[in-house]
Structure formats: C-alpha cells, structure tokens
N, C-alpha and C positions, 0 to 999 in steps of 0.2 A: 563482321567488322564492326568495331565499336566507334560510334560517332563521338568526336571530341567536342567538348564544350567551346562555343564560339564566344571569345572574350567580348565583353561590352566595351565599345570604343569610349574614350574619354570625350566628354562634351566640351566644346570650345566656347568661350564667352568673349572672344576678341571682337570688337566692334570695328566697322569700317571707318568710323570717325575716331580721331585720336582723342584720348582723355585729356581734358583741360585742368580738372581739379580731382579732388578725392571723393567728390559727391556727385552721383549720377544725376540726380534732379537739378543740381546746380549747372552741370554740363549741358543738360537738355535746355535750361532757360538761356544759357549763353548762346547755344546753337540757334534756338528759336529767335532770339533777339538779333542775332547776326543775320539770320536768313531774312527777317523782316527788314532790316537795314539794307541788305542787298536788294530785296525786291523794290524798296523805296528808291534806291539809286538807279535801277534799270527801268522802272516804270515810266519815267518821262521819256526815255528814248524809245520805248515799246509802243507808246501811243501815237507818236508821229506818223508812222505808216498807216495808222488807223484813221488818219484825217485831222488830228489835232494840229493846230497851227504851230509851226516850229518855234516862233517867238514866245508862244504861250506855254508850251511844254517844257521849254528850256529856261523859263523865267526862274530866278532864285527862289521866289515864293512858292512856286509850284513844286520845285525840288524839295523845299523844306516840308511842304504838306505831305508829299508822298513818302518822304522818310519818316516823318512822324507817324503817319498811318501805318507804315511797315512795322515800326517799333511798337505801336499800339496793338496791332494784331499779334506780334510776337509775345507781348506781355499778357494779352488775353489768353492766348494759347497756353502759356506756362501756367496761368492761374487755373485754366481748366484742367491741365495735367495734374496739378496739385490737388484739386478738389476730386478729381475722378480716379487717378492713379495713387497719388501720395497718401490719401486717407486710407485706402485699402493696404498699402505697404506699411503705413503706421500701425494699423490694427493687426497685421501679421507679425510686425516687430514686437508690439506689446505682448501678444500671445506667446511669442518665442521667449520673451524676457520672463513671463510668468512661469512658463515651463522650466526655464533655467533656475529660477528661485525655488520652485517646487522641488526640483531635482536635488538641489543642495540641501534643503530642509530635510527631505525624505532620506538622503544619504546620512545626514547627522542624526536624525531621530528614528529612522526605521519605519516611519508612518508615511505610506505612499497614497493615502486616501485623497489628498489634494491634488495629486497629479493624475487626473482622470480625463478622458476625452470630453466629457460634458463642460467642465470648467475651462478647458483650453481650446474649445472649438472655434474656428474661424468661419464665418459665413462664406459660402461659395455662391456668388451672384453673377458670375460670368463664365463663358466657355473659352476664353482666350488664355493667354499665358499667365495672367494674374489669377484667373480661376483655377488653372492647373496648379499653380504654386500653393494656393490656399488648400486645395483638395489634397495635394501631396503632404502638406503640413498636418492636416487632420489625420491622414493615414499614418503619418509618422507617430503622432501622439497616441493613436489607437494601437499601433504596433508596440509602442513603449509600454502602454498599460498592459497589453497582453503578455509582453515579456515579464513584467513584474508579477502578473497573476500566475504565470508558469513557475516563476522562482519561489513565489509564496507557497504555491502548491508543493513544490519539491521540498522546500524547507519544512513545511508542516508534516509531510509524509516522513521525511528524514527524522524528525523529532519523534514521531510515533514509533518508527523503527528502533530508534536508539533507546527508548524507554522500557522495552520489554525483552525478556529472554525466554519467557514461557511461550510455547507455540500458539496456544489458544488466545491468550491476551494480545500477542503480536498480531495474529490474523484479525482479531476483532477491531483493534485500533487502526491497523493499516487499511482494512476495507472500509471503515467509516470515513477516514480521511480521503481515500480515493473517490468514493461516491460524492463527497462534498466538493472536491477540487476539480472533477472532471464532468460532473453531471450525468454519470452513468446511473442506471437504475438497478443493476444487480451485479454482484461480484462474488467470487469464490477463490480461495487459495488452498492449494494442495501441495504436499511435500513429497519428494521422491527420496526414499531412504532405503538402502539395502535392497534395491529392486522393487520395493513396494511403492504404490502411490496411494496416499491417504488424504482425505479431506481434513483440514484443520480449522476452517471456518468459512462461513458464507453470509451474505447479506443481500436480501431481496430475491434469492433464488429458492424456489420451492423444490422439495425433493432433490436437494444438491448431493445427497449421499451416493446417487448413481454416477456422478460425474467422474469419479476415479476410474471406472471401468468403461467410460464412453470412448468411442473410437476417436473422437476429436482429441481428447486429452492423451490417450495412448499414442497417437500418432505424433503429437508434439513432443512427448517424452522421447520417442525413438528418433525423430528427425532433428530435434532441437530447433525447429523452425516455427515462425509465427503462422497461425491459421486464422483467417478471417471468414466467418460463416454467416450465412444469411438464412433466416427462418429455420433454424435447426429444429428437428422434431424431438430431439432428446432433452431439451431444456425449456422449462416454462418459467417465466419471469413474472413475479408478482409485484405490482407497485403498491404505493400506499393505499389506493382505494380500489384500483381495478387491475384486472389480469390482462396483459397484453403480450403480443408476439413481438419479440425483439426485431428491429430492423438490422442489428448488426451484433454479432458475438465475436469477440476477439479471444483467442486462446494463445497465451504467450508463455514461452519457456523462461523460467528464471534461472539464469545461467551463472555459475561461479567457476571461472576458468573455463575448462572444456566440459564440465559436468553440469547436467540439468538437476538443480536441487529442488525445484518447485515448478508449479504451473499456476498461472494467474488467469482466471476466466472473467471476462468483462462482458456484460450484456447492456445494450442501450435501445431505447425505443426509437431514437434517431441515430443515424451514423455519427460517430465520434468526429468532432472537428479537429483541426490541426493542433489547436491549444491543448485540448485533452490528450491527444496522442503524444504531444511533447512532454506533458507532465508524467505520463505512464512510462514512456521510453526512458526518461531521465531518472525515474524512480527505481527502475528495474535492477541496476547494479547495486544500489544500497539494499534493496529487498533481498538480493542474492546473499550479500554479506550477513544480513540480519538473520535470514533462514538458516545459513550454515552455522552461525553462532548459536541459534536456538537449538539446532539438532545436536550440536556438540555438548551444549548444556544439558540437553535431555539425556544423552548418552552417559554423561558423567553422573547425573542424578541417579540414573538407572544402575550404574555400576556401584555407586555408593550405597544404594538401597539393598543390594543383593548380598546374601551370605556367600562367601567365596567357594565353600565346599559343596553346598547343595544347590546353589543358584536360585534359591527362593529368597523372599524378602527377609531382611534381617530384623532384629528386635526393635530397633529404633524406628525404622520405617513402618513396621508392622503395628506397633502401638499407635503411631500417629494415624495410620489408616483405620484402626479400630475407633479412634476418637472421632474421626470424620463420620463413620458409619453409625456410631451411636447417636451422634448429634442429629444426623439425618433421620434415623428411626424415631427419635424423640419428637422431632418436628412434625413428621408426616404420619406417625402412628404405625408405619410399616414394620413388619416382623424383621427380626435380626437374630441369627443364631451364632453361637461361638463354641467351638470345640477345642479342647486341649488334649494333645496326644503325647503319651510318654511311652517310649519303647521299654518293654519289660526286660529286666535283668541285663541291661546294656553294659553295666560296669563289668560284669563277669566276662562278657565278649572281649572287651578291651584287655582285661587281665589275662585271658586265656590265649587269645589270638593276636593281640597287639592293636595298636591304634589304627594302622592301615586297613585292617579288616573291619574295625569299627567304623571307619570312615565309609568303607563300602557298604556296610549295613545301613548307615544314615542315608546314603544316596539311593539305595534300593528301596527304602521305606518311602522316601519322597516320590520316587518314580511310581510306586504302587498307589500312593495317595492321589497324585495328579491324574492318574487314569480314571478315577471315579468322580473327580470334582467337576462342577458345572462351570460354564463361562461366567466370569464375574466373581467367583469365589477366590479368596485370598488365602495362600499358604505361607506361614511365617515361621522361621526357626526362632523359637523364643529363647532357647539356651540349652546347650549340651544335646540331650536326646529328646527335648520337649519342643513340640511344634503347636502353633495356633492355626485353626482354620476359621476364617471369618466367612460367614454365609449370609449375604444380604438377601432379604426376603424369605428367609427360611423360618417356618413356623415350628411348633414343637414336634409334629409328625415328621416334617422334612429333616428336622435335626436328628431325631432318632434314627431315621432311614439312613441318612448320610453317615452317621457314626458307625452303623453296622456295616455299610458298604466299605468304608475305609478299613475297619477292623478285619473284615474278611479278605480284602485285597492284600493287606500286609501279611496276614497269616499264611496266605497261599504263596508267598514269595519265598524262594529258596536261593541261597547264596552258596556258590561253589568257591572253596578256598583251600589250597593245600591238600586236596584230595578229600576234604570234608564237605558235607552239606549242612549248611546252617539254616535253621528256620527261626523266624522272629515273630513275636507277637507284640501287641500294643494294647494299653489301657487308655480308655478315652472318658473324659468328663465334659459335660456340655451344659450350657445355660443360654437363655434367649430372652429377647424383648418381644412383646410387652409382658411376658409372664413374670419377669423379675422387675422390681421397682429399685431402681439404682440412682445414685447421684453422679456417678462418673464411671468411665470404662474400667477403672481399677477394681471396682466392686463387682463388675460382670465377670472380670477374670477371677476374682476371689471365689465367687460362687461356682464357676466352672471347675476351679481348682479343687474345691471341697468335693465336688462330684467325682473328679479324678481320683481323689484319695479314697473315696468309697469303693471305686471300681478296683483299685489295687488291694484294698483291705478284704475284699470279698473274693479274691482269687486271681485277679489279673485277667488279661485277654478278654475284656469285656468293656461295655460302655454303660455309663450311667448319666442320665439327663436330669439336671436339677428340676 
C-alpha cells in the first residue's frame, strides 16, 4: 500500500483582536494605549477593597493620575516594542528590499553575484517567532542562491554540450564543466553504440579504460537504472595531489527515449549534495541529445569517408589521414611507412569479364590485404585499382616485410566466376620516413609511386621500396 502525501495545512494569521488600521505596530500601539487607559479607569475602584479610603480613591485628581499612569505605561510599552521588535522587522524588511532590487538587476543583467546569502543575511538573535522569521528568510536566500547555482551549472553544461559535435571534444568539455559545477573529483563518459560500450573521455580517473567492461557499467547499460556505489574496488580516483578512495561513485544511464546511448560515471571524495545531484540530473537529458547528435555525426563522417565498393577509406579521407601521420612523424621522429598497391592487368579483367567481375576482384584484393594488416594500419582506395597503405611506426624493414605479406596474400587469392578461376597479382611501391626527406605528403606519395613504377617495369607481381 502506497502512503499518500499529507497536504500541509494553510497557516491562519487571523488575530483574536480586530484590525484597526493597515499597520500592525500602529494597531499594537492603539491597543496598548487603550489597555493603559482601561487600567487607569479601573485602578481607583480596585484599590478601595485594598484599604484606600473611598473619598481618596474616587477623587478626580486620583482618577486623572491613574489614567495618565496607564497611558504612560502604554506609551512606554509601545516604545519598547518599537525598539525591540520594530528594529528587527525593519532590518528584515530592508534585507527583503535589497533582495528584491538584486533580483531585478540580476534578471536584467544576468549577473547574480550581488544576490548572495552573505550580503542579504539577517542576524538571528532570538529563538522566538522573530528569530524563526529571520532564520526562514536566510534559508530562503540560501535556497535562492543554490537555485541560481544549479541553473548556472545547467546553463554552462548546456553551452558545452551545444558547442561540440565530435565525441572526444564533447566529452572533454562536458566533464570539465561537470567537475567545476558539482565539485566531483573524477568523471568519465562512455557511449553505447551498436551494442558496444566505449570510453570517450575521462577526467581525474586513473585507468579509466577498464570502465567499459566493469560490472557496474554493464549493469547500468542492461537495466537503464542509476547505481550508487561505495568504495568500489574497480575504480581508483586520482586527485590533484593525492590518491583517495571515493566515498561515492554514481553510474548513471544517459537515456535518449527508451535507449541508453551513454553512461556517465561520477566519483567524489564526499557524498554528492542535493545541489550537485540536481545539476547532474538536469543535465542528463541534454547530454543524451548531444551524444545522439555526436554519434549520428560520427556515423555520417564514417560513411562519407568510405569507398562504397570496398568499404575502405576513400581518397579524400585517406590523403587527410596521411597528412596527419606525416606531421606526427616529423614532430616526433617516429617512423612512418607508405605503400602504393596497383593490381596487375586489371584493365584486361574488366575488358574480358566485365565490370561486375572487376568489382569482385577489387573486393577480394581488399579482403586479402586486410587479413595481414596490423591494428592502426590504414587502407585507402586511391583511385581505380590503386590503393594506399599507411603504416604508422613502420621502419624500412617493417615496410619491406608488410609489402611482401600483402603481395603473397593477394597472389594466393582465387576468384570463381562463370566457371573460371581468376588469379590476381599486385605490384607494390613503398617509401618511408625518416628515410626520405620531404616537404609535404605529396612528395612521399610521389617517391612511393616511382618505386611502384620500378616494380611494374621489372616484371610486376613484386614490391620495391625506395
């Protein structure tokens, strides 16, 4: 049985005494003065039973004295109320007015720095209703400031999400803003795409590469539910100076509709407060949209970069990738190898068997080449039956060995078509850095192309390294 929430009753401010004016303290003065007058009128009759002579107590002069005394006491009481209560109410009213002005200015300018608890704090120097009022006002200002901090955090994270389409830069910017706005000490962002969970960025988490396979992340991907962990053994968080064990680790699904498109891992040395949790929870829907857009952008880029026939990188993307690798090699001094492959007598295959068989030959050659490439090597369709192979870290010996492995793999490939068995061979030219001194990638391609020309001129089905 689910317990229903009990509604909070409305507080009634109806007084037992009728209101006389629109000002509470003025009403208080009138009632005190009236009470003093009443006491002055009653006092002469009250002292007669106490032994005061009747003719003395009821003398007009005595009446006048008691009435004046009653009025004086009432006046003194009203003055005391003004000094004790009125001053505090005035301070509360001034602070409220200051908050009102600050809110108006902040709304117009967007600068909320002047509307903070320190500048609008009202001293709490009593434990009665006035003290409670002042304390409630201070809490109201603190809640208002916390609300604006949450909104500022959400806005900052939203701006970071809107500014990037690339997954890596999106993760870096988002995690940076999250750590600033929530005070967490470590964070990581993972994406879920086509059943795979991949780390795209981390901040403050050492060895974050293992997060994708951790039970906590995998459980969140399957269940789509938040998990809060305490002292998890699989995560070590490194602070700016020291290494500490997190008091709390939150693993949150980033959901777009009914699908989980990512996982956000947050680690903190102290449990996250309500303000930090509010920032994170409010940012999750925007993060889901941003991740979805980034994944779609990545897929579009990947499709645009691929050759539709062979599913390897096309010339435009391949040349750009070569430029990046050449620049990296020239900066670091690391080796870089480049091979140019040209299928032998490919024109005669097209002329004899048709372009469909020619397409099948190209696909078979790509498959044979991929079987011998290393992780990190890049295969590019350069044009027609020509392919580039970019080999980061490959020295001259590695380049020679890889060229021969590719040549043998292709030469051992047979294609069955129309009852015929076709065998294909390839000529390969190669060049590398730092063996060659070049000014731009086009020169490296030119040197490898000259080596390819030598391979063809000397009989084909061979490799030549410049």
